[in-house]
MIKEMI-747465 format. One record per residue (C-alpha): residue in one letter; x, y, z. Coordinates in steps of 0.05 Angstrom, whole numbers, plus 5000, padded with zeros to 4 digits. Example, Ala and Ser with C-alpha at 12.3 -4.5 7.8 and 13.67 -1.06 7.14 Angstrom:
2
DRENDO   aa     xx     yy     zz
DRENDO    A   5246   4910   5156
DRENDO    S   5273   4979   5143
***
This chain:
144
DRENDO   aa     xx     yy     zz
DRENDO    X   8780   5943   2539
DRENDO    X   8845   5972   2539
DRENDO    X   8913   5933   2529
DRENDO    X   8928   5929   2597
DRENDO    X   8868   5902   2617
DRENDO    X   8873   5854   2566
DRENDO    X   8941   5829   2584
DRENDO    X   8922   5827   2660
DRENDO    X   8863   5786   2634
DRENDO    X   8909   5738   2596
DRENDO    X   8965   5730   2648
DRENDO    X   8907   5712   2705
DRENDO    X   8877   5659   2657
DRENDO    X   8948   5633   2647
DRENDO    X   8959   5630   2725
DRENDO    X   8900   5604   2744
DRENDO    X   8902   5545   2694
DRENDO    X   8973   5534   2712
DRENDO    X   8953   5527   2785
DRENDO    X   8895   5484   2768
DRENDO    X   8944   5439   2730
DRENDO    X   8992   5438   2794
DRENDO    X   8948   5424   2839
DRENDO    X   8912   5370   2802
DRENDO    X   8980   5340   2791
DRENDO    X   9003   5348   2868
DRENDO    X   8931   5312   2889
DRENDO    X   8960   5246   2862
DRENDO    X   8968   5180   2902
DRENDO    X   9021   5208   2947
DRENDO    X   9001   5236   3011
DRENDO    X   9049   5288   3045
DRENDO    X   9086   5244   3087
DRENDO    X   9101   5199   3024
DRENDO    X   9039   5151   3043
DRENDO    X   8989   5125   2988
DRENDO    X   8922   5162   2995
DRENDO    X   8862   5121   2996
DRENDO    X   8788   5143   3002
DRENDO    X   8738   5101   3031
DRENDO    X   8657   5121   3031
DRENDO    X   8608   5092   3078
DRENDO    X   8532   5090   3052
DRENDO    X   8472   5061   3084
DRENDO    X   8501   5000   3072
DRENDO    X   8555   4999   3032
DRENDO    X   8630   5010   3032
DRENDO    X   8662   5035   2970
DRENDO    X   8738   5041   2967
DRENDO    X   8792   5076   2916
DRENDO    X   8841   5016   2927
DRENDO    X   8827   4952   2953
DRENDO    X   8893   4916   2940
DRENDO    X   8953   4940   2983
DRENDO    X   9029   4920   2987
DRENDO    X   9064   4906   3060
DRENDO    X   9108   4952   3082
DRENDO    X   9072   5014   3048
DRENDO    X   9039   5067   3093
DRENDO    X   8962   5084   3069
DRENDO    X   8929   5151   3090
DRENDO    X   8857   5127   3096
DRENDO    X   8804   5182   3092
DRENDO    X   8738   5159   3110
DRENDO    X   8678   5191   3098
DRENDO    X   8606   5169   3122
DRENDO    X   8557   5189   3071
DRENDO    X   8506   5151   3110
DRENDO    X   8434   5176   3150
DRENDO    X   8463   5138   3209
DRENDO    X   8532   5119   3247
DRENDO    X   8577   5078   3221
DRENDO    X   8647   5040   3238
DRENDO    X   8709   5022   3184
DRENDO    X   8752   4972   3215
DRENDO    X   8809   4932   3174
DRENDO    X   8802   4856   3204
DRENDO    X   8787   4790   3187
DRENDO    X   8718   4776   3162
DRENDO    X   8661   4748   3215
DRENDO    X   8607   4702   3203
DRENDO    X   8571   4731   3268
DRENDO    X   8548   4789   3300
DRENDO    X   8619   4815   3337
DRENDO    X   8617   4854   3408
DRENDO    X   8655   4922   3411
DRENDO    X   8704   4891   3447
DRENDO    X   8711   4830   3397
DRENDO    X   8717   4885   3347
DRENDO    X   8772   4916   3382
DRENDO    X   8814   4857   3396
DRENDO    X   8809   4833   3321
DRENDO    X   8819   4900   3280
DRENDO    X   8878   4917   3252
DRENDO    X   8859   4988   3248
DRENDO    X   8799   5032   3244
DRENDO    X   8743   5086   3266
DRENDO    X   8693   5078   3308
DRENDO    X   8618   5096   3303
DRENDO    X   8628   5155   3359
DRENDO    X   8679   5177   3301
DRENDO    X   8643   5170   3239
DRENDO    X   8572   5199   3246
DRENDO    X   8536   5220   3197
DRENDO    X   8573   5273   3146
DRENDO    X   8635   5260   3193
DRENDO    X   8703   5252   3147
DRENDO    X   8759   5224   3194
DRENDO    X   8826   5199   3172
DRENDO    X   8878   5152   3201
DRENDO    X   8944   5120   3175
DRENDO    X   8955   5047   3169
DRENDO    X   9023   5008   3145
DRENDO    X   9010   4933   3132
DRENDO    X   9064   4885   3162
DRENDO    X   9054   4831   3123
DRENDO    X   9014   4799   3066
DRENDO    X   8937   4773   3072
DRENDO    X   8913   4724   3015
DRENDO    X   8840   4742   2987
DRENDO    X   8791   4730   3041
DRENDO    X   8827   4737   3098
DRENDO    X   8817   4817   3110
DRENDO    X   8763   4865   3092
DRENDO    X   8735   4933   3112
DRENDO    X   8683   4924   3160
DRENDO    X   8630   4957   3196
DRENDO    X   8601   4918   3263
DRENDO    X   8543   4966   3286
DRENDO    X   8493   4920   3296
DRENDO    X   8466   4901   3235
DRENDO    X   8507   4934   3192
DRENDO    X   8549   4874   3171
DRENDO    X   8494   4830   3156
DRENDO    X   8461   4878   3112
DRENDO    X   8528   4876   3064
DRENDO    X   8565   4927   3101
DRENDO    X   8642   4898   3084
DRENDO    X   8689   4892   3031
DRENDO    X   8745   4848   3012
DRENDO    X   8822   4867   3010
DRENDO    X   8885   4838   2996
DRENDO    X   8952   4859   3020
DRENDO    X   9000   4833   2970
***
């Protein structure tokens, strides 16, 4: 291999490594508009999130992926001890995505800014597709 080829390969490797490092650094918690990124994953019948403690006045960019085999919902709302109708969910929810938006394999996003604090047990991520909430598809959150 000639000197020019070695220099080219060395320079290419350095540039690729630098690009990788820069992209990893820019993929942190801040979104493109100054929001904080939150990744939420839905499965049958579980919700996981990269954050469960939030701060009032901060805009969060939620990226929600349905890795389940059936449609799900993701709403930010107070806990409920009973099965809710779609109308009740819409009335109670602060923000979220419906089951028509979160079909199996779908990834959707939304932004939300909490305007007040909520103590532990006051809010949660929830799926209220019939039977899902009862199967454990909710995750408590706190807003400070």
